[in-house]
NUVEXMI-145272 format. One line per field, with one value per residue: residue in one letter; x, y, z of N, C-alpha, C in turn. Coordinates in steps of 0.1 Angstrom, whole numbers, m for minus. Each point is the difference from the previous one (the first is absolute). Layout:
BEGIN
kolza: A	...
n.x: X	...
n.y: Y	...
n.z: Z	...
ca.x: X	...
ca.y: Y	...
ca.z: Z	...
c.x: X	...
c.y: Y	...
c.z: Z	...
// end
This chain:
BEGIN
kolza: X	X	X	X	X	X	X	X	X	X	X	X	X	X	X	X	X	X	X	X	X	X	X	X	X	X	X	X	X	X	X	X	X	X	X	X	X	X	X	X	X	X	X	X	X	X	X	X	X	X	X	X	X	X	X	X	X	X	X	X	X	X	X	X	X	X	X	X	X	X	X	X	X	X	X	X	X	X	X	X	X	X	X	X	X	X	X	X	X	X	X	X	X	X	X	X	X	X	X	X	X	X	X	X	X	X	X	X	X	X	X	X	X	X	X	X	X	X	X	X	X	X	X	X	X	X	X	X	X	X	X	X	X	X	X	X	X	X	X	X	X	X	X	X	X	X	X	X	X	X	X	X	X	X	X	X	X	X	X	X	X	X	X	X	X	X	X	X	X	X	X	X	X	X	X	X	X	X	X	X	X	X	X	X	X	X	X	X	X	X	X	X	X	X	X	X	X	X	X	X	X	X	X	X	X	X	X	X	X	X	X	X	X
n.x: m784	m15	m5	8	m1	m9	m2	m14	7	m10	m5	m14	m10	2	0	5	0	3	m12	9	15	m18	m7	13	m3	m12	2	6	m13	m12	6	m2	m6	0	m9	2	m3	m2	m7	m2	0	m2	m3	9	8	7	12	m11	m5	9	m1	m16	0	15	m8	m10	5	1	m13	2	10	4	m8	5	2	m13	m1	m10	m7	m9	m3	m12	m2	2	m5	m15	m3	m3	m8	m8	4	m7	m6	5	m12	9	m3	10	m10	m10	m13	0	m9	m8	m12	m4	14	m12	11	m2	1	m6	m6	m2	13	3	m9	4	10	m8	m7	m2	m9	8	m1	m12	m4	5	m5	9	m1	m12	m14	9	m6	m15	2	m1	2	9	6	7	m3	m2	7	3	m14	m1	m12	m10	m11	m15	0	m12	m11	m7	m1	1	m4	0	7	m9	m12	16	2	m17	3	6	10	3	m3	m7	4	m8	11	6	8	m1	m3	m8	5	8	10	12	0	m9	m1	m1	m4	m13	m6	m8	m8	3	m6	m2	m11	m13	7	m5	m8	m2	m10	m4	m9	m6	m1	m8	5	m4	m4	m6	m5	m6	m1	1	m7	m8	m17	m4	10	3	m12
n.y: m258	m6	5	m11	m6	1	m13	m2	m6	m5	m13	m5	m2	m10	m7	9	10	16	0	m6	5	m1	6	m4	m3	9	m2	m12	m6	11	m8	m5	m6	m2	m8	m15	m6	m8	m9	m10	m13	7	m9	8	m4	9	m9	m10	5	3	m9	m2	2	m12	m8	m2	m2	m12	m1	7	m6	8	3	5	m11	2	m8	m8	m8	m7	5	m8	10	10	m14	1	10	m3	m2	7	10	m14	m2	5	3	13	9	5	3	m6	5	m7	7	m4	0	0	m2	m15	4	5	m9	m4	2	13	m10	m5	11	11	m1	6	7	m10	12	12	m10	m1	8	m4	m3	m18	4	1	m9	m8	14	m8	m15	6	m7	6	6	5	17	3	3	4	m4	13	2	7	3	m6	3	m13	0	m7	m10	m3	m14	m10	7	15	m10	m6	18	3	7	10	m10	7	12	m1	m9	m12	m3	10	m1	17	m4	m11	10	2	1	m8	m2	5	11	4	2	m2	7	m3	14	m13	m3	m15	m2	0	m1	m12	m1	m1	13	3	m8	7	12	m8	m9	5	m1	m18	m7	7	2	m9	9	m8	12	m14	m2	m11	2
n.z: m1216	m8	15	5	m5	16	5	2	7	2	11	m13	12	6	m8	m7	m11	12	m6	7	m8	m3	15	2	m11	2	17	1	m9	10	7	m10	8	m9	m3	11	m1	12	m5	8	m1	5	2	m12	m1	17	0	m7	10	11	m1	7	16	3	m9	6	16	m9	m4	12	m8	m7	m11	10	11	6	8	m3	11	m1	11	m7	m13	12	3	m17	6	11	m8	m2	8	5	m13	8	2	18	m4	m2	m8	14	1	15	m2	8	m3	10	4	0	m1	16	13	m1	11	m10	m3	7	m4	m19	4	m1	m14	m4	5	9	11	m8	8	4	m1	0	m24	m3	5	m5	m11	1	1	m1	m16	1	m14	9	5	m8	2	m5	m2	m4	17	m4	12	m11	12	m4	2	m3	6	m16	m6	m14	5	0	m5	m9	4	9	m3	m11	6	10	m7	m11	m6	2	m3	1	8	5	13	m12	1	13	m11	m1	m9	2	m16	m4	11	m9	9	m5	4	m1	m5	m1	m1	15	6	m5	3	12	1	18	m1	m7	8	10	m10	m7	18	4	m6	1	16	0	4	8	m3	10	8	m4	m8
ca.x: m7	m13	4	m3	m10	6	m8	0	m7	m5	0	m10	m4	m7	m18	6	6	5	m7	2	0	5	0	15	8	m11	13	10	4	3	13	1	7	m2	m5	m2	m7	6	m15	1	m7	m2	1	3	12	3	8	0	m2	8	3	m2	m4	11	2	m10	7	11	m9	m9	15	13	m4	m7	m22	0	m11	m7	m5	m9	m8	12	m2	13	3	9	12	9	5	8	16	8	m2	m1	m5	m8	2	7	0	m9	m4	m12	m16	m4	m16	m3	0	6	12	0	m7	m10	m8	m11	0	m3	m13	m10	6	m5	m11	m4	1	6	15	m3	1	14	11	12	11	0	m1	15	12	m3	6	18	2	2	15	3	2	14	9	12	m6	m12	m10	m9	m14	m11	m10	m14	2	m15	m11	m13	3	m6	10	m1	m8	m2	12	2	6	13	10	m1	m7	m4	m4	m12	0	19	5	12	16	4	1	9	12	18	5	m6	8	m15	m13	m9	m13	m15	m11	m5	m8	10	m4	6	14	6	m12	8	13	16	10	1	11	16	m2	6	12	15	9	13	13	m2	m2	m16	2	m1	11	2	m21
ca.y: m10	m3	m2	m14	m4	m6	m3	m8	m10	4	m8	m3	m9	m12	m1	9	m1	13	8	12	6	10	9	m4	m4	13	13	2	4	11	5	m7	m17	m17	m9	m14	m14	m7	m10	m17	m10	2	m13	m9	5	17	4	2	9	7	m3	12	13	1	6	14	14	2	9	13	16	8	8	2	m3	m3	m17	5	m10	4	m18	m18	8	2	m6	m5	5	m8	m10	7	4	m7	m5	13	3	14	8	5	13	6	m4	m14	m1	m13	8	m7	m23	m2	m11	m7	m12	9	1	m7	m9	m11	m4	m7	m15	m1	m11	m7	7	2	m6	m1	17	3	m17	1	7	14	m2	m7	7	20	m3	5	m7	6	3	15	13	1	9	10	7	9	m3	7	m6	12	m10	7	9	6	m18	0	m9	m18	m10	m1	m10	m10	m2	1	12	0	10	13	4	m12	11	m5	m11	3	4	4	m11	m9	11	3	m12	12	m2	9	6	12	m5	10	m6	8	m6	m1	m18	m12	7	17	9	6	13	13	6	0	m19	7	16	m5	m9	8	8	m6	m3	16	2	m11	1	12	12	3	m7	m6	m2
ca.z: m4	10	8	m3	4	8	m3	10	m9	11	m1	13	10	2	m12	m2	m13	m9	m4	10	3	m13	2	0	m6	m9	5	m5	m13	m2	8	m6	3	m6	10	m7	9	0	2	9	11	14	6	0	1	m9	m5	m12	m8	0	m16	m17	2	m6	m8	m6	m4	m4	m11	m1	m3	12	12	13	4	15	11	15	1	10	9	1	m10	9	m1	m2	m3	10	m9	m8	6	4	m13	m2	m8	2	m6	5	1	2	15	3	15	4	5	10	m8	11	7	9	1	m6	6	m10	m12	16	3	m10	0	20	m6	m16	m11	6	m10	m11	m7	2	m6	7	0	10	15	0	m3	8	9	m1	3	m12	4	7	m12	m2	4	m14	m3	10	m3	3	m2	15	7	4	19	m8	6	m11	m3	4	10	14	m6	3	2	15	1	m4	7	m7	m12	m14	m19	0	m7	6	7	m5	3	m10	m14	10	m2	6	m14	m3	4	5	7	4	6	m7	5	m14	m3	m13	m15	m7	m4	m18	m1	8	m3	10	m9	m18	m3	9	m13	m11	3	m3	m13	m9	1	10	17	6	8	10	3	14	5
c.x: m12	4	m10	m23	m1	m12	m5	m11	m14	m2	m4	m1	m7	m15	m3	0	0	m10	m9	9	8	m6	16	3	0	11	11	3	m2	15	12	12	m3	m4	m2	m8	6	m7	7	m7	0	0	10	21	9	8	4	m13	9	13	1	2	8	4	m6	11	14	3	m1	13	5	m8	m4	m11	7	m13	m7	m6	m11	m1	14	9	21	10	11	15	13	6	10	13	8	6	11	m2	m9	7	18	1	m15	m1	m10	m7	m8	m10	m7	6	14	14	2	m18	m22	m10	m19	2	5	m12	m6	9	m9	m12	m2	1	6	15	m1	1	15	11	6	13	0	5	19	4	m6	5	17	7	6	17	5	2	20	11	m1	m14	m11	m14	m7	m13	m6	m11	m13	m1	m17	m2	m13	2	m2	14	m5	m8	0	17	m1	9	10	9	m3	12	1	m13	m12	9	16	1	13	14	0	2	16	11	10	m6	m7	9	m11	m13	m14	m14	m11	m14	m8	m7	13	m3	m1	12	3	m14	14	10	14	8	9	14	14	m1	8	14	14	m1	7	11	3	m4	m17	2	1	6	m3	m11	1
c.y: m1	m8	m11	3	m9	m10	m12	m16	m5	m15	m4	m7	m10	m1	11	0	9	10	8	3	13	16	4	4	11	8	m1	2	18	6	m2	m11	m10	m8	m12	m6	m13	m11	m9	m7	6	m20	m8	m1	8	m4	m3	16	14	m5	5	14	11	2	11	15	m1	6	11	11	0	14	m4	m12	m4	m7	13	m12	3	m16	m11	9	m2	m17	m6	12	m4	m14	3	2	m14	m1	14	5	12	10	7	16	3	1	m6	0	m5	4	m14	m10	m2	m5	m7	m12	6	m3	m8	m14	m3	m2	m15	m13	m13	m12	0	6	6	m3	m5	12	7	m14	6	6	21	2	5	13	12	m6	2	m9	11	4	7	5	1	10	11	7	5	m10	8	m9	12	m10	15	4	m4	m11	1	m13	m9	m5	2	m10	m13	m3	m1	15	0	13	18	3	m4	13	m9	m16	m4	5	8	m10	m4	9	0	m9	12	m3	15	13	14	m5	16	m9	7	m3	m7	m16	m4	10	16	7	m3	13	13	9	3	m13	4	5	m12	m8	12	13	m5	m5	15	0	m15	2	6	7	1	m13	m10	m5	m19
c.z: 14	13	7	15	15	m2	13	5	15	0	19	8	6	m6	m4	m16	m4	4	19	1	m14	6	4	m12	m9	3	m7	m12	m2	4	m18	m6	m7	10	m10	8	m2	7	m1	5	14	6	m1	5	m6	m11	m16	m9	2	m11	m12	m2	m3	m15	m7	0	m1	m19	5	m4	12	14	15	3	10	0	10	0	11	8	m4	m14	9	m2	m7	m12	6	m11	m15	7	2	m15	m9	m14	m3	m15	5	m3	6	16	1	10	0	14	9	m3	15	5	1	m2	m6	12	m2	m10	15	7	m7	2	14	m6	m14	m16	1	m15	m12	m9	m1	m7	11	m1	7	13	7	2	14	19	1	m12	m17	1	2	m10	m1	13	m6	m3	9	m5	5	3	12	2	7	16	m2	6	m2	m3	1	10	14	6	5	10	15	2	m2	12	m6	m2	m4	m12	3	m6	6	13	1	2	m6	m13	3	4	1	m20	1	9	0	m1	6	2	m6	5	m10	4	m10	m12	m2	m4	m14	m2	4	m11	2	m6	m10	4	9	m8	m4	3	2	m14	m3	14	10	11	0	3	15	6	17	7	1
// end
């Protein structure tokens, strides 16, 4: 019997369309994974988009399906979990997701243009209004610690260490069972070979190469 191929579904972050995830997608494909992209309107409520993602996942067959969300994409996965939409036979990994309230989003909220750029639904999500992650599902998160990014300009100094957009402290909540910090920025981590290696190692084994950083 032919072995079922594993699939990784990539979920992009705020204001993105998924093109920034192409380098990671190439690494995943070289490692033998099928890759699917899920695109959604990032300024709209996340719950309906999570429902659409659940439909997509339901059509992927019975092979293992892993989920990887970058930044806001990780918060969308929290909504997916709240709808019982997580695949039962795969792992979940987030990159640079502010599971706690975002300092940068708080700064954006202080000025009218910032509020318009985020939209009320996304702003609420980034300020911590999200479903809790289910206690029975392991959750892994990779955080960046190279402080280069838009957040440093609008936030007047993010709590250190940070990736230029999200502080490491915002990625650490009791829900996260595997956590690692890498020396890359919020978007730089998407191109970094060592991050790709951590992603692949986690998908294969359920743990990171380096632990407890």
